[in-house]
C-alpha positions as CSV (number, residue, x, y, z in Angstrom):
1,M,150.4,34.3,1.4
2,V,152.6,34.7,4.6
3,G,151.9,37.9,5.3
4,I,148.7,37.7,4.8
5,F,148.2,35.0,8.0
6,V,150.7,37.0,10.0
7,S,148.1,40.7,9.5
8,A,144.9,38.5,10.4
9,G,146.6,37.1,13.6
10,V,147.3,40.9,14.6
11,L,144.7,41.6,13.6
12,S,142.5,39.4,15.7
13,Y,144.6,39.4,18.2
14,V,144.3,43.6,18.7
15,V,140.5,43.4,17.3
16,I,139.0,41.0,19.3
17,P,140.7,42.6,23.0
18,G,139.4,45.4,22.3
19,L,135.9,44.7,21.0
20,L,135.5,42.8,24.3
21,I,137.1,45.2,26.5
22,M,134.3,47.7,25.2
23,W,131.9,44.8,25.8
24,D,132.4,44.4,28.8
25,R,132.9,48.9,29.1
26,V,129.0,48.8,27.5
27,L,128.1,46.4,29.9
28,D,129.3,48.0,33.5
29,H,127.7,51.2,32.1
30,M,124.6,49.3,31.7
31,G,124.7,48.4,35.2
32,S,126.0,51.1,36.9
33,T,122.9,53.5,34.6
34,G,120.3,52.6,38.0
35,E,122.5,52.7,40.4
36,D,123.9,56.1,39.6
37,G,120.2,57.2,38.4
38,V,121.0,57.6,35.1
39,E,118.3,57.2,32.1
40,E,119.7,56.1,28.8
41,K,118.4,57.4,25.5
42,G,118.1,54.4,24.2
43,K,115.8,52.9,27.1
């Protein structure tokens, strides 16, 4: 049981910052598209 909680804690410490960094890069990339004049295919 302890191993499950420890692994869940380590996973959250690794995944959550990773998701925050990814989201920050996505927002930064979306914000820089207008300045660079590069259109996203999704837009």
